[in-house]
Every structure is written in C-alpha cells, then in structure tokens.
C-alpha positions in Angstrom: 106.9 87.2 132.2 108.0 88.4 129.1 106.1 86.0 127.1 102.7 86.8 128.9 103.7 90.2 127.9 104.5 89.5 124.0 101.2 87.1 124.1 99.0 90.0 125.3 100.5 93.2 123.2 99.9 90.3 120.3 96.0 90.3 121.6 96.1 93.9 121.7 97.2 93.8 118.0 94.5 91.9 116.8 91.9 93.7 118.7 93.0 96.7 117.3 93.7 94.9 114.0 90.0 94.2 114.1 88.8 97.6 115.6 90.6 99.5 112.3 88.4 96.9 110.1 85.7 96.4 111.1 84.5 99.3 113.5 86.1 102.2 112.6 83.0 104.7 112.7 83.8 105.9 116.5 87.4 106.7 114.9 85.8 108.6 111.2 83.6 111.0 113.8 87.7 112.5 113.8 88.1 112.7 110.2 85.9 112.8 107.2 85.5 109.2 106.1 86.0 108.8 102.2 87.7 106.2 100.5 91.6 106.8 101.0 90.6 107.4 104.8 89.1 103.9 104.9 91.9 102.7 102.7 94.4 103.8 105.3 92.6 101.9 108.1 92.4 98.8 106.3 96.1 98.9 105.2 96.9 99.5 109.5 94.7 97.1 110.3 96.3 94.4 107.9 99.4 95.7 109.6 98.5 95.2 112.8 96.8 91.7 112.7 100.3 90.5 110.6 102.3 92.0 113.8 99.6 90.1 115.8 100.3 87.1 114.7 104.2 87.3 114.1 103.8 88.5 118.7 102.2 85.0 118.7 104.8 83.1 116.7 107.5 85.1 118.7 106.2 84.2 122.1 106.5 81.2 121.5 109.9 81.3 119.9 111.1 83.0 123.2 114.0 84.6 121.9 115.2 87.4 123.2 116.5 89.5 120.2 113.5 88.6 118.1 111.4 89.8 121.0 113.2 92.9 120.9 113.4 93.8 117.1 109.5 92.6 116.9 108.9 95.9 119.5 110.8 97.7 117.8 108.8 97.4 114.8 105.4 97.5 116.8 106.6 100.4 118.4 107.6 102.2 114.4 104.0 101.1 113.2 102.6 102.3 116.0 104.6 105.9 115.6 103.8 105.8 111.6 99.6 104.9 112.4 99.8 107.9 114.8 101.3 110.8 112.7 99.4 109.9 109.6 96.3 109.8 111.9 97.6 113.4 113.2 97.9 114.9 110.5 94.6 113.4 108.4 92.5 114.7 111.7 94.3 118.1 111.2 93.9 118.9 107.7 90.1 118.0 108.3 
C-alpha cells in the first residue's frame, strides 16, 4: 500500500513539475511575470521533477527508512515553495 502511495506521489510531483515548467501562465495571474519569477518556477519545476524521479526509484526499493526520508524531503521542499510563493504574492 505504501509503495502505491509513493508512486502516486511521484507521479503527482512529475505532473507539478510539468505544470510549473510549461503551463505556469495561470500562476502569473497571482504574481507579476518577470524573469525572476520565471526562474523561480523553473527552479522548483526541476526540484519537483528530481523528487518525482527519486520517488519512483524509492518506490521500487521498498525500504521504510528511505520512504520516510523521501516524504520529509518532499514536505520541506513543498513548504519552501509555498512560503516563497506566498511572499511573492504579498509583494505584488
């Protein structure tokens, strides 16, 4: 069951990576479109893509410690993205 959820999380991260990389026009309704904000989305798209690939690998390994460490890293990365994005929304 945990392996299935890890695969779902990994696929969700890969989808978010694609969305941040290619389809980020909807997010620019919340913040202004400039080079700094575009690089912000690209950097997190790369981060989410790497985390998605790691999630697929960790799902195949089926190790509890690696799975928990992976979940912690994903939560930290998501929190950093959320806080930085909220700060950019507040500025504009």
